[in-house]
Steps between C-alpha positions, in 0.01 A plus 500: 500500500424737785164630607554833319695367199244628250510852642654754260796677653553858391805542278766767547371850444624677188817706494449865414359833610183450701182633332223696664288195589789342692563826683139491617555142614801614707279762664225246575758261650655765720832505316446868418357681801414856590401722791217629277283309257668438166283642223457341159639808325840425655526182293668558165546233229838393640551693824338650808508869587642568847362773726667743737426464869399787725844631599816607315844534656733764358851369550853638468609249236396205291608162635510144378315243712736259675502188711641693795208732575133516404366782283287654776784552750737625229234747384459633854878538535510719187167678544478877466122530501188284525218602264132413532364382164142443612376831356765552233848647537767681299818315403776733382760437227839356591375372835500130587184348651438148628135389511367167632251359249153371582574165334722222639590153376526134600613350168529130416857368487504481118384858442695826480418855397630819347369855539506807277352851507164539329495688168361818653768491771779478244361776280496735800868429569423335833772253591366203699650171615338211684673381818462162669649384828852349482501473119799732434353581157253770401190411298546122539280278717690174568339159462272412790521849653278557803483847648424867458563718195639853491558752225774760474374817327713783360315767298768617254346808329148582621357537850221243533199445723428140602278339760436164659384268222693677220636242254856581390646159422393153392616145563530202266524138613702222334552128501838401364673700225240634253734695271457436127828463308584668170399195295154512655471875430590448134220244474256755647626761251442266205143457622454879495466550876787726609562817298276709274565809287300825489238336277451198723699266273703244692876481464629142455864597563532720812828563680521206742817468706465380859146631482315733265700819435309827471605831344397858572266706280641849445433545130132555433411740223392860556460640849391189684596470865762226540602557862403666825757647737390538862492848654582533870168633625431576866131415457422151630322233296223313680515144371129451570404755233449421130524755218546782752834665419617725217782343303689828448560552874680170537635407156689657212387336175776446243405495131687302238596810299652661812736207561590424139802276502449367852422572864745571781387352830632731769640317802249489785199606291201274434350433156211305354572355155324251276625185331516496121346154506145406596524213745269204542488263797294187418244385759712201607806716570604792718799728446740716696722789391853499634533830683874538451734334251856641496564340163248745350586818691544662839134579553194350662238429236204364693388510864165328450611196305202261509305440179184296552359219285299663223697829501482639148317188397149488643276198541561365149774716351279792394723777639808429282763630736550782750800727538706453814539824695858527625576670832853622440761658725868551414731424790836673537547666160276637222398239240432563130218293345421468130183383331480118489782461751471185707397595854335204667462125531167327556510154657202272435376257765272201456178499698409195710155538343311756295344764731123512527519874417750671274657844500246750368210257536272676747765533775554876488823483300602859431759460226388223260477729194751761607728708289748700705269510800553690824365354821125508552518793746553743210252644255502331162728642233513478123806273522271206568489305177169373360436130517563314175167321532168655589412299810478712817808509722502387861384745763741658749 
């Protein structure tokens, strides 16, 4: 026996989405780095919020990173304008901007990542994509990546004001393949942890087919608002403000009685819709909405696809489900939607460990008890549904 034969060797680390406590460990170990101190409010249950740097580059066209040229030189080749973000700046619709992020990575060889817009970003129709050097794929951080991070930003409908430190997208980290198969999802459903009805009663037999299928809610009784259609306002939205903007200037609310029979999505317009189902994500899982599935229809259904552990579930299941807000845009042709039509697919992912804080548990989660909720920059409307239970909702 050797001198250190009784020493316990650490076993392999668990496969899955990394929880908040492991993200903090990556920061402490210098695997996630930044040109400015990383604050604790950037750490979500299963992701880290990324921050804009102090300069934006308006470019002639979007481009895919490649192995032939680094992002910085390609950006300079295509640059139309350099914009100082230190004091806040206006980004105009239909323009493409490339912004170096404050954070950069030096990941272990067994760890990869995937990015997505934050919920507020998606609900404002801001198209973002993470870029990494030589990866040739948007939003994906390859295993063992070491280098800088960039974000491509395209405001689609509204002019926006951002500044250095604004958080538009978020990044998850993985070991191995964490995706839960349909058999696993059916087991979760039988335990009452996936789908709930309007009264908070769980559904033991949801539509599971290569993930959890969700349908659209267009059939509420009376004059309830079932959708919002974006207006093309010239007034910019400052992302640093909360509850500051009148809904009517930026959105046309659509009531169920006005669209009896169904809703036509006009090509190129942006809509917010709600799922018929109330979704739950157990604390030991995360989820992700597929943004585009041609088998369902020629429309994008979700920009901000990450659902955190505890979404619609709470610390011990007290919330009983939360509606998914769908960020919908028809592509080339108008699309007709009916009540209860299948519109999205939610993939569930196993966590490597349960996070030390859950969605809605004192982390500033804005949408835990949402109905058809607009982004937090707008004044509250009556379309926000009351919570089923009487515990206070999370603060913005």
